[in-house]
C-alpha positions as a Markdown table, in Angstrom:
| # | Residue | x | y | z |
|---|---|---|---|---|
| 1 | Met | 30.5 | 12.5 | 10.8 |
| 2 | Thr | 28.9 | 9.3 | 12.2 |
| 3 | Ser | 25.7 | 8.3 | 10.4 |
| 4 | Arg | 22.6 | 7.6 | 12.4 |
| 5 | Val | 21.2 | 5.2 | 9.8 |
| 6 | Leu | 23.1 | 2.6 | 7.6 |
| 7 | Leu | 22.0 | 0.1 | 5.0 |
| 8 | Thr | 23.1 | -3.5 | 4.3 |
| 9 | Asn | 23.9 | -4.5 | 0.7 |
| 10 | Glu | 20.8 | -6.7 | 0.7 |
| 11 | Ala | 18.5 | -3.9 | 1.7 |
| 12 | Lys | 20.2 | -1.6 | -0.9 |
| 13 | Gly | 19.3 | -4.3 | -3.5 |
| 14 | Leu | 15.7 | -4.3 | -2.6 |
| 15 | Ile | 15.5 | -0.5 | -2.4 |
| 16 | His | 16.9 | -0.5 | -6.1 |
| 17 | Glu | 14.3 | -2.9 | -7.2 |
| 18 | Leu | 11.5 | -0.9 | -5.5 |
| 19 | Arg | 12.7 | 2.3 | -6.8 |
| 20 | Gly | 12.7 | 0.9 | -10.3 |
| 21 | Arg | 9.0 | 0.1 | -9.9 |
| 22 | Phe | 7.8 | 3.1 | -7.8 |
| 23 | Gly | 10.3 | 5.9 | -8.3 |
| 24 | Pro | 11.8 | 7.9 | -5.4 |
| 25 | Leu | 11.2 | 6.4 | -1.9 |
| 26 | Met | 11.2 | 7.3 | 1.8 |
| 27 | Phe | 11.3 | 5.5 | 5.0 |
| 28 | His | 9.5 | 6.0 | 8.3 |
| 29 | Gln | 10.3 | 4.1 | 11.4 |
| 30 | Ser | 7.1 | 2.5 | 12.7 |
| 31 | Gly | 6.2 | 3.5 | 16.3 |
| 32 | Gly | 4.9 | 0.0 | 17.1 |
| 33 | Cys | 1.6 | 0.0 | 15.1 |
| 34 | Cys | 0.9 | -3.1 | 12.8 |
| 35 | Asp | 4.3 | -4.6 | 12.4 |
| 36 | Gly | 5.9 | -3.8 | 15.7 |
| 37 | Ser | 8.7 | -1.3 | 15.4 |
| 38 | Ser | 9.9 | -1.8 | 11.8 |
| 39 | Pro | 11.0 | 0.6 | 9.1 |
| 40 | Met | 8.4 | 1.2 | 6.4 |
| 41 | Cys | 9.1 | 2.1 | 2.9 |
| 42 | Phe | 6.8 | 4.4 | 0.9 |
| 43 | Glu | 6.7 | 6.2 | -2.3 |
| 44 | Lys | 8.4 | 9.6 | -1.5 |
| 45 | Gly | 5.7 | 11.9 | -0.3 |
| 46 | Glu | 3.1 | 9.1 | 0.3 |
| 47 | Phe | 3.6 | 9.2 | 4.0 |
| 48 | Arg | 2.4 | 12.4 | 5.6 |
| 49 | Leu | 5.1 | 14.0 | 7.6 |
| 50 | Gly | 4.5 | 16.7 | 10.1 |
| 51 | Gly | 6.3 | 18.7 | 12.8 |
| 52 | Ser | 6.5 | 15.7 | 15.1 |
| 53 | Asp | 8.8 | 14.0 | 12.7 |
| 54 | Val | 12.7 | 13.9 | 12.7 |
| 55 | Arg | 14.9 | 13.0 | 9.7 |
| 56 | Leu | 17.7 | 10.7 | 11.0 |
| 57 | Gly | 19.5 | 10.7 | 7.6 |
| 58 | Ile | 19.4 | 9.7 | 4.0 |
| 59 | Ile | 20.2 | 6.2 | 2.8 |
| 60 | Asp | 20.7 | 5.4 | -0.7 |
| 61 | Asp | 18.8 | 8.7 | -1.7 |
| 62 | Cys | 15.9 | 7.8 | 0.6 |
| 63 | Glu | 15.1 | 10.1 | 3.5 |
| 64 | Phe | 14.6 | 8.2 | 6.8 |
| 65 | Trp | 12.3 | 9.6 | 9.4 |
| 66 | Met | 10.8 | 8.8 | 12.9 |
| 67 | Ser | 8.7 | 10.7 | 15.4 |
| 68 | Lys | 10.3 | 12.9 | 17.8 |
| 69 | Asp | 8.9 | 10.9 | 20.7 |
| 70 | Gln | 10.4 | 7.8 | 19.4 |
| 71 | Phe | 13.6 | 9.5 | 18.6 |
| 72 | Glu | 13.9 | 10.4 | 22.3 |
| 73 | Tyr | 14.5 | 6.6 | 22.9 |
| 74 | Trp | 16.6 | 5.8 | 19.8 |
| 75 | Gln | 18.8 | 8.9 | 19.7 |
| 76 | His | 21.8 | 7.0 | 21.2 |
| 77 | Thr | 21.5 | 4.1 | 18.7 |
| 78 | Gln | 22.7 | 3.7 | 15.2 |
| 79 | Leu | 20.2 | 1.8 | 13.1 |
| 80 | Thr | 21.1 | -0.5 | 10.2 |
| 81 | Ile | 18.2 | -1.3 | 7.7 |
| 82 | Asp | 18.3 | -4.9 | 6.6 |
| 83 | Ile | 15.9 | -7.4 | 5.0 |
| 84 | Thr | 14.6 | -10.8 | 5.8 |
| 85 | Lys | 12.4 | -13.3 | 4.0 |
| 86 | Gly | 8.8 | -13.2 | 4.9 |
| 87 | Arg | 5.9 | -10.9 | 4.8 |
| 88 | Gly | 5.3 | -8.2 | 7.5 |
| 89 | Ser | 2.0 | -6.8 | 8.4 |
| 90 | Ser | 2.7 | -3.3 | 7.7 |
| 91 | Phe | 1.8 | -0.8 | 5.0 |
| 92 | Ser | 5.3 | -0.9 | 3.6 |
| 93 | Ile | 5.6 | -1.3 | -0.2 |
| 94 | Glu | 8.1 | -4.2 | 0.0 |
| 95 | Ile | 5.7 | -6.6 | 1.5 |
| 96 | Pro | 4.4 | -8.1 | -1.9 |
| 97 | Thr | 8.2 | -9.0 | -2.8 |
| 98 | Gly | 8.3 | -11.7 | -0.1 |
| 99 | Tyr | 10.8 | -9.7 | 2.0 |
| 100 | Arg | 10.5 | -7.2 | 4.6 |
| 101 | Phe | 12.7 | -4.5 | 6.1 |
| 102 | Phe | 13.9 | -4.7 | 9.7 |
| 103 | Ile | 16.4 | -2.9 | 12.0 |
| 104 | His | 19.5 | -3.9 | 13.6 |
| 105 | Ser | 20.6 | -1.4 | 16.4 |
| 106 | Arg | 23.6 | -0.7 | 18.5 |
| 107 | Leu | 24.7 | 2.0 | 20.9 |
| 108 | Phe | 26.9 | 4.8 | 19.7 |
| 109 | Thr | 30.3 | 4.9 | 21.3 |
| 110 | Asp | 31.1 | 8.1 | 23.4 |
| 111 | Ala | 33.5 | 9.3 | 20.4 |
| 112 | Glu | 30.6 | 8.6 | 17.9 |
| 113 | Leu | 28.2 | 10.6 | 20.0 |
| 114 | Leu | 30.4 | 13.6 | 19.7 |
| 115 | Asp | 30.5 | 13.4 | 15.9 |
| 116 | Leu | 26.8 | 12.5 | 14.9 |
| 117 | Glu | 25.1 | 13.7 | 11.8 |
| 118 | Pro | 22.7 | 16.3 | 12.7 |
| 119 | Val | 18.9 | 15.5 | 12.4 |
| 120 | Gly | 16.6 | 17.3 | 10.0 |
| 121 | Phe | 13.1 | 18.5 | 10.4 |
| 122 | Ile | 10.1 | 18.8 | 8.0 |
| 123 | Glu | 10.9 | 22.6 | 7.6 |
| 124 | Asp | 14.2 | 21.5 | 6.0 |
| 125 | Val | 12.6 | 19.7 | 3.0 |
| 126 | Ser | 10.2 | 20.5 | 0.3 |
| 127 | Tyr | 7.7 | 18.0 | -1.4 |
């Protein structure tokens, strides 16, 4: 199956550092508030999910969520989580490290669209 969300090795390294400090983590794709449209990392369960959220996948044991409305725009793209030097202006927990997460995106091919990982919903998880 084709993954909807991928992770660079650099981003994976930062996730491991953050997990060592904070424990289990989760991501939510910002809808444009604060730091534009960037992936925000939280301690698992610290971001309140609801019926309007969709789980795109799991990256390095971290669930990756976004709102259904935003998913309507992004459903045809594969997202790759990466990092860059600098401080973002979001509430994401990596900000004090001097790095921030960001997204690379590309459109799925026709073949990939036929073989996508299914999305998940809040009913599928327990916190």
